[in-house]
DOVEXDO-608622 format. One record per residue (C-alpha): residue in three letters; y, z, x; chain. Coordinates in steps of 0.1 Angstrom, whole numbers, plus 5000, padded with zeros to 4 digits. Each point is the difference from the previous one (the first is absolute). Example, Ala and Ser with C-alpha at 12.3 -4.5 7.8 and 13.67 -1.06 7.14 Angstrom:
BEGIN
{r Ala; {4955; 5078; 5123}; A}
{r Ser; {5034; 4993; 5014}; A}
// end
This chain:
BEGIN
{r Met; {2926; 7396; 5203}; A}
{r Asp; {4980; 5026; 5020}; A}
{r Phe; {4993; 5035; 4988}; A}
{r Leu; {5025; 5016; 5023}; A}
{r Ser; {5028; 4977; 4988}; A}
{r Glu; {4990; 5007; 4964}; A}
{r Leu; {5001; 5038; 5007}; A}
{r Leu; {5034; 4998; 5016}; A}
{r Asn; {5014; 4980; 4971}; A}
{r Gln; {4987; 5026; 4975}; A}
{r Phe; {5012; 5029; 5021}; A}
{r Leu; {5034; 4983; 5006}; A}
{r Ser; {5007; 4991; 4964}; A}
{r Gly; {5032; 5014; 4987}; A}
{r Ser; {4982; 5023; 4975}; A}
{r Ala; {4976; 5014; 5026}; A}
{r Val; {5028; 5006; 5025}; A}
{r Lys; {5021; 5017; 4974}; A}
{r Ala; {4971; 5023; 4989}; A}
{r Leu; {4993; 5008; 5037}; A}
{r Ser; {5038; 5008; 5005}; A}
{r Lys; {4999; 5023; 4970}; A}
{r Lys; {4968; 5016; 5012}; A}
{r Thr; {5013; 5006; 5036}; A}
{r Gly; {5038; 5002; 4996}; A}
{r Leu; {5004; 4972; 5026}; A}
{r Lys; {5023; 4970; 4997}; A}
{r Thr; {4983; 4967; 4989}; A}
{r Arg; {5013; 4981; 5030}; A}
{r Asp; {4983; 5025; 5023}; A}
{r Leu; {4968; 4997; 4981}; A}
{r Lys; {5001; 4962; 5001}; A}
{r Lys; {5002; 5002; 5038}; A}
{r Phe; {4972; 5026; 5002}; A}
{r Ile; {4974; 4986; 4977}; A}
{r Pro; {4993; 4969; 5021}; A}
{r Leu; {4993; 5024; 5029}; A}
{r Ala; {4980; 5025; 4980}; A}
{r Val; {4975; 4978; 4981}; A}
{r Pro; {4987; 4980; 5030}; A}
{r Phe; {4999; 5032; 5021}; A}
{r Leu; {4979; 5018; 4974}; A}
{r Leu; {4976; 4969; 4996}; A}
{r Glu; {4997; 5000; 5038}; A}
{r Met; {4991; 5036; 5001}; A}
{r Leu; {4975; 4996; 4971}; A}
{r Thr; {4984; 4972; 5019}; A}
{r Lys; {4998; 5021; 5032}; A}
{r Asn; {4985; 5029; 4981}; A}
{r Ala; {4976; 4978; 4981}; A}
{r Ser; {4985; 4986; 5031}; A}
{r Ser; {4976; 5030; 5002}; A}
{r Glu; {4972; 5006; 4975}; A}
{r Glu; {5016; 5033; 4989}; A}
{r Gly; {5034; 4984; 4996}; A}
{r Ala; {4985; 4971; 4980}; A}
{r Ser; {4983; 5024; 4977}; A}
{r Ser; {5032; 5021; 4996}; A}
{r Leu; {5019; 4968; 4991}; A}
{r Leu; {4974; 4990; 4974}; A}
{r Ala; {5003; 5034; 4985}; A}
{r Ala; {5038; 5000; 4999}; A}
{r Leu; {5000; 4965; 4984}; A}
{r Ala; {4976; 5012; 4973}; A}
{r Gln; {5023; 5029; 4993}; A}
{r His; {5032; 4979; 4998}; A}
{r Thr; {4996; 4975; 4973}; A}
{r Asp; {5034; 5002; 4982}; A}
{r Asp; {5008; 4966; 4986}; A}
{r Lys; {5036; 5009; 4987}; A}
{r Ser; {5030; 4982; 5015}; A}
{r Val; {5010; 5009; 5036}; A}
{r Lys; {5032; 5015; 4986}; A}
{r Lys; {4981; 5022; 4976}; A}
{r Gln; {4975; 5010; 5027}; A}
{r Ile; {5028; 5010; 5024}; A}
{r Ser; {5017; 5020; 4973}; A}
{r Asp; {4968; 5018; 4991}; A}
{r Ser; {4987; 5003; 5036}; A}
{r Asp; {4988; 5034; 5010}; A}
{r Ile; {5018; 5008; 5033}; A}
{r Val; {4975; 5027; 5009}; A}
{r Asp; {4971; 4976; 4996}; A}
{r Gly; {5020; 4974; 5019}; A}
{r Ala; {5006; 5025; 5029}; A}
{r Lys; {4963; 5006; 5001}; A}
{r Ile; {4993; 4962; 5001}; A}
{r Ile; {5025; 4996; 5028}; A}
{r Gly; {4985; 5029; 5019}; A}
{r His; {4965; 4982; 4998}; A}
{r Ile; {5015; 4966; 5009}; A}
{r Leu; {5020; 5013; 5030}; A}
{r Gly; {4978; 5028; 5010}; A}
{r Ala; {5009; 5019; 5032}; A}
{r Asp; {5027; 4975; 5007}; A}
{r Glu; {5020; 5007; 4968}; A}
{r Ala; {5029; 5019; 5017}; A}
{r Lys; {5003; 4973; 5027}; A}
{r Asp; {4998; 4971; 4975}; A}
{r Leu; {5025; 5016; 4977}; A}
{r Lys; {5024; 5005; 5029}; A}
{r Ala; {4995; 4963; 5011}; A}
{r Leu; {5006; 4987; 4965}; A}
{r Ser; {5030; 5023; 4997}; A}
{r Lys; {5015; 4987; 5032}; A}
{r Lys; {4993; 4963; 4991}; A}
{r Ser; {5015; 5004; 4965}; A}
{r Arg; {5028; 5025; 5008}; A}
{r Leu; {4988; 5022; 4972}; A}
{r Ser; {4991; 5036; 5004}; A}
{r Glu; {4964; 5009; 5005}; A}
{r Thr; {5001; 5019; 4966}; A}
{r Ala; {5012; 4968; 4983}; A}
{r Val; {4974; 4979; 5017}; A}
{r Ser; {4973; 5025; 4989}; A}
{r Gly; {5013; 5000; 4965}; A}
{r Ile; {5000; 4962; 4997}; A}
{r Leu; {4965; 4997; 5015}; A}
{r Ser; {4987; 5027; 4977}; A}
{r Ser; {5014; 4982; 4970}; A}
{r Leu; {4986; 4966; 5010}; A}
{r Ala; {4966; 5010; 5013}; A}
{r Pro; {4983; 5005; 4965}; A}
{r Val; {5016; 4968; 4988}; A}
{r Leu; {4987; 4981; 5031}; A}
{r Leu; {4965; 5013; 4993}; A}
{r Ser; {5002; 4990; 4964}; A}
{r Ser; {5012; 4965; 5010}; A}
{r Leu; {4971; 4996; 5024}; A}
{r Ser; {4976; 5012; 4973}; A}
{r Gln; {5015; 4975; 4975}; A}
{r Ala; {4994; 4972; 5025}; A}
{r Val; {4964; 5010; 5003}; A}
{r Ser; {4997; 5001; 4962}; A}
{r Ala; {5015; 4966; 4997}; A}
{r Lys; {4975; 4987; 5025}; A}
{r Lys; {4973; 5017; 4980}; A}
{r Lys; {5009; 4981; 4969}; A}
{r Arg; {4997; 4967; 5019}; A}
{r Ser; {4966; 5010; 5015}; A}
{r Ser; {4974; 5008; 4974}; A}
{r Lys; {4972; 5006; 5025}; A}
{r Ser; {5013; 5033; 5014}; A}
{r Ser; {4990; 5032; 4985}; A}
{r Gly; {5019; 5032; 5004}; A}
{r Phe; {5031; 5007; 5021}; A}
{r Thr; {4980; 5001; 5033}; A}
{r Gly; {4981; 4969; 4990}; A}
{r Leu; {5032; 4983; 4992}; A}
{r Leu; {5014; 5007; 5034}; A}
{r Ser; {4968; 4991; 5017}; A}
{r Gly; {4998; 4967; 4981}; A}
{r Leu; {5037; 4994; 5007}; A}
{r Leu; {4993; 5002; 5037}; A}
{r Gly; {4967; 4982; 5000}; A}
{r Phe; {4977; 5030; 5004}; A}
{r Asn; {4965; 5003; 4985}; A}
{r Lys; {4986; 5030; 4982}; A}
{r Thr; {4990; 5018; 5032}; A}
{r Gly; {5036; 5000; 5012}; A}
{r Arg; {4995; 4973; 5026}; A}
{r Arg; {5020; 4968; 5001}; A}
{r Lys; {4980; 4970; 4990}; A}
{r Ser; {4992; 4983; 5032}; A}
{r Gly; {5006; 4964; 5007}; A}
{r Arg; {4978; 4978; 5022}; A}
{r Gly; {4991; 5020; 5031}; A}
{r Lys; {5026; 5027; 4995}; A}
{r Lys; {4993; 5037; 4999}; A}
{r Ser; {5010; 5017; 4968}; A}
{r Glu; {5029; 5024; 5001}; A}
{r Glu; {5005; 5035; 4985}; A}
{r Leu; {5025; 5004; 4973}; A}
{r Asn; {5033; 5005; 5017}; A}
{r Gly; {5031; 5015; 4984}; A}
{r Ala; {5023; 4979; 5021}; A}
{r Ser; {4984; 4969; 4986}; A}
{r Leu; {5003; 5015; 4965}; A}
{r Ile; {5038; 5004; 5004}; A}
{r Ser; {5003; 4966; 5016}; A}
{r Ser; {4981; 4985; 4971}; A}
{r Leu; {5021; 5018; 4975}; A}
{r Leu; {5032; 4988; 5016}; A}
{r Ser; {4988; 4964; 4998}; A}
{r Leu; {4992; 5002; 4963}; A}
{r Met; {5033; 4987; 4987}; A}
// end
């Protein structure tokens, strides 16, 4: 099972959906329809943002700050909506209003509801990504530190360049590659 499928299974579990319903005041059936739209969308936006050096650094910092290993249900129940709204603001950037409107139209939920759901899910999503990295770290003893782990995960050397194969130029550490690699972990 790939990482996205695993995430969706966790976020769509009965207990997680009930916790999100309680947090947002929305019906579980509406949430079960929205979550499969929201999670891939957020991952896509993270990938897009992480394609720049600044975005990749921002993602690494966010993952280092979101290391909650509680159940998804508990994380949703405990999620800080203000922190989540800030995360969504960083992920969506200048397109936040447009993206919220588009997700609202697709899901037939209000923009306020969409914003509340995303704000509740964002910290949990970052923790899930962080947990995947930690799990990979446990399997890889040669990486040191969080950045070293991610670099090793993606095949980069200590200078931040991808280890080159025969006749290939080395590549800079790329956040989009990082997300892609994380998504293929499971």
